[in-house]
N, C-alpha and C positions, 0 to 999 in steps of 0.2 A: 504494500500500500504506500502511496506517495506520502512523503513526510508532511505535506501541507494539508492532506485530506484525511481527517480522523473521524469522519462521519460514518455511520453504519446505516443499514436498512433494517427496519423492524417489520417482519412479515406477520403481523398479528393485529386483530381489531380490538384487542382488550384495552380499555382505557386504563386499567390498573397497571398493565405493563408499561404503558407510556408514562404514567405518573412515576413509577419506580425508576425508569431510566433517567427521567428529568431530575429526580431526587439526588442522583449521584453524578449529575452533570455529563451524561453521555448524549452526544448530539446524534440525531437520527432522522431519517425520512421514513415515511410509511410506505410499505410495498403491499398492496392489497391483493388478497387471494379471495376468490369467490367461496362463500360459505352458505349461500341460500339454497336449500334443497329444491325449491321451486324453479330456480334458474340454473341449477347444476352447481356442483362443488368441485373445486380444483383438487382438493385432497380429502377423500372420505375419512370420517372419524368414527365409523362403525367399529365396534369391538368384534374381533374375529371369534368364532366358536372356541371356547376353552382358553382364550388368550389371557394370561395373567396380567395384572395391572401394570407391573414394572415393564413388561415387554410392550404393552399397549402404548404407554406414554413415550417410550423410546422410539417406537416405530412411527407414531404420528408426528412427533417433533422432527425426526430425521426426514420423513417424506415431505413435510412442509418445507424444510430447508432446501432439499434437492429440487423441488418444484420451483420454489422462489428463485433459486439461483438460475434455473433454466429460463424463467420468465425475464429475469434481469438481462440476460444475454440476448434473448429474442427482441426485447424492446430497445436494445442498444443503449441502455442507461449506463452511467458511470459505474464501473465495477468497484464495489465496496463490500465488506463483510455483511452477510445476511444473518440476522438473529431470529430464530424461531423457538417456540416453547409450547409445551402441552402440559396441562394439569389435570389430574384426576383424583377423586376421593374414593377410598375403598374401605369396606367394613365387611367382616365375615367372608373375606376373599371375593367379594362382589363389588364391581365398579358401579359407583353412583354418578350418573351423568347429570346433564342439566334438566331440571324438571320441565315438562311440557305444559303443566297446568297446576292450579292450586292443590289438587288431590295428590299429584305426584310429589309436590314439594312437602306437603303435610306428611306423607308416608315416609319420605327420606328423613325429615327432622325427627319423627317419632323413633326411627331406628337409631339415630345418632344420640338421642336424649339419654343422659346419664352414662354414656359409654365413651371409650377411646376409639378413634378411627385414624386412618392414615391419609395424608395428603402427599401425593407424588407429583413432582414437577421435573420434566426433562427440558434442559436448555440445549439447543444445538446451534453451532456456528458453521456457516459455509463461506469459503473464500478461496477462489482458484482451486487448487488441489487439496485444500484443508477442509475436512469435514469431521468434526468431533462433537461429542455431547457429554453432558454430566446430568445425572439424576439425583435430586435431593428429596429425601423422605422425612416428613415430620409426623409426630404423633400429636393428636389434638383430643383433649378430653372435654366433653360437654357436661355441664351440670344437668340434672333432671329438669326437663321442661314441662310446664303445665300445658294442657290443651289450649288455654287462653293465650299463653305466650306464642305457641305455634300458630294459632289462628291469626293473631295480630301481625306476626312477621310475614305470614303468607299473604296478608292483605296489602303489603307493600310491593314495590317492584323488585326488591333486592334478590329474591331467591332465583329468579327465572333465567338469568344469563350466567349462572355459576354452577360448577360441578358440586354436587352434594347439597344444593339448594341453600347455600349460605355464603356470606362474604365476611372474613375476619375483620376487614377494615370498616365495616358498617355496623348496623344495629346488632348483628349477631355476635359482636365482640362481648356483649353482655351474657352470652350463653357459655363462654369458654372459660373453664376453670384452670386449665393448664395446657401449655404446649411444650413440646420437646423437639427442637429442630430450628427451622428458619421462618420467622414471621413473614418476610418478603416471599419466601417460597410458597407459603400457604396462600398468599395473595396471587401468586401466579408467575413470579420471576425471582428465584433466589439470587440475590445480588452478589454474594460472595462468589458463588460458582460462575455466575455470568461474567463477572470481572476477570476471573481466572482464564476463561476461554477467550475473551476478547483481547487480553494481553498477549496471547499466543499469536494473534494476527496483527499485532502492532498498535492496537487501540490503547492509548494511555488512560488507565482508570485508576 
């Protein structure tokens, strides 16, 4: 990468990932990938039959990165490192995706109530012949939630664009008794691991 060009591409629509990169002063441009099922998706995020959570997040993050790098070349945009990530929530060896409606959100939160679950985020960086990833795993323990708490939370917009039906950076912070791992990783982009990868391709972090 040229010494004067330290900007990267972020191939993610997540506003939380944008906030986290800005928090640590990483300059980036967005590289949009289609994710609307009605219009077609560039990288499918369906879980394969029997696929473990740790294999799933790695596969999706790497596939997003490879596709984004291909798009970058096809559009003949300036070549810079491409950052992608994928986050999933798992409990009882089952992946909890983004809830489609209040009933799904309610069911997920009832499962998480009073228990510890895992949040896995894989970060991948692609740049020329460099393609590496790191997966960060955090344990999150919820306090027991009352039906009223769950109903009130599901009446907000927060659960519906987030794996596991909650966001640690929002109202659901009130549900969380303890975490062991990375707060930023639970949000969707573990900053320590992200910085380690970006340094390998010359981004000063």
